[in-house]
C-alpha positions in Angstrom: -6.6 52.8 -219.5 -3.6 53.3 -217.2 -3.6 51.2 -214.0 -3.5 53.1 -210.7 -3.4 49.9 -208.7 -1.4 46.6 -209.1 -1.8 43.0 -207.9 1.6 41.9 -206.5 2.1 38.1 -206.2 5.0 36.6 -204.3 5.9 32.9 -204.1 8.2 32.4 -201.1 9.9 29.6 -199.3 7.7 28.6 -196.3 10.5 29.3 -194.0 10.2 33.0 -194.7 6.4 33.2 -194.1 6.4 34.7 -190.6 9.1 37.3 -191.5 7.2 38.4 -194.6 3.9 38.6 -192.8 5.5 40.8 -190.2 7.0 43.1 -192.9 3.7 43.3 -194.9 1.7 44.1 -191.8 3.9 47.2 -191.3 2.7 48.5 -194.7 -0.3 50.9 -194.6 -2.3 49.0 -197.2 -6.1 49.6 -197.5 -6.7 46.1 -198.9 -4.5 44.0 -196.7 -3.1 40.8 -198.3 -3.8 37.1 -198.7 -1.6 34.1 -198.3 -2.0 30.5 -199.1 0.0 27.3 -199.8 0.9 26.5 -203.4 3.1 24.0 -205.2 5.8 25.3 -207.5 6.8 23.2 -210.5 10.1 23.9 -212.1 12.6 22.1 -214.4 15.5 23.0 -212.1 16.2 20.7 -209.1 18.2 23.4 -207.3 17.5 23.5 -203.5 14.9 20.7 -203.8 14.7 17.9 -201.2 14.8 14.3 -202.5 11.0 14.1 -202.0 10.5 17.3 -203.9 12.7 16.0 -206.7 10.6 12.7 -206.9 7.2 14.4 -206.8 8.3 17.3 -209.1 6.8 20.0 -206.9 8.0 22.3 -204.2 5.9 23.7 -201.4 5.7 27.5 -201.4 3.6 30.2 -199.7 1.9 32.7 -202.0 1.1 36.2 -201.0 -1.1 38.5 -203.0 -1.9 42.1 -202.4 -3.3 45.1 -204.1 -0.9 48.1 -204.0 -1.3 51.6 -205.3 1.0 52.5 -208.2 3.0 55.1 -206.2 3.8 52.5 -203.5 5.0 49.8 -205.9 8.6 51.0 -206.3 9.3 51.2 -202.6 7.7 47.8 -201.9 9.9 46.1 -204.5 13.0 48.0 -203.3 12.3 46.9 -199.7 11.8 43.3 -200.7 15.0 43.3 -202.8 17.0 44.8 -199.9 15.5 42.7 -197.0 15.2 39.3 -198.9 18.1 39.4 -201.3 19.1 35.9 -202.4 16.1 34.3 -200.7 14.5 32.8 -203.8 11.3 34.9 -203.7 9.6 34.8 -207.1 7.3 37.7 -207.9 5.1 39.2 -210.5 3.1 42.4 -210.8 -0.1 42.8 -212.9 -2.2 45.9 -213.5 -5.7 45.7 -211.9 -8.4 46.5 -214.4 -11.3 46.4 -211.9 -11.8 45.5 -208.3 -14.4 45.9 -205.6 -16.7 44.0 -203.2 -19.9 42.4 -204.4 
């Protein structure tokens, strides 16, 4: 089975939240997107505050959205262009099934 839709997950620094929300709202996406606070745990202490170094976690905001296959390349290109060097971590997974129950 070839996926025609993907789940895109972005972990971003909280300081970028409003800017990313504005950009994602401009996309014509049937499903919208979700956002919520998460904690990232990583072995590198780069860009961590002293408190984050002590606790071993860094606050991030996670965005998740479904996106059709044909829109994925342009979304990733736009994010790479507009948020270059910002530390956004992302991953893309094929959607096997989705719906509303």
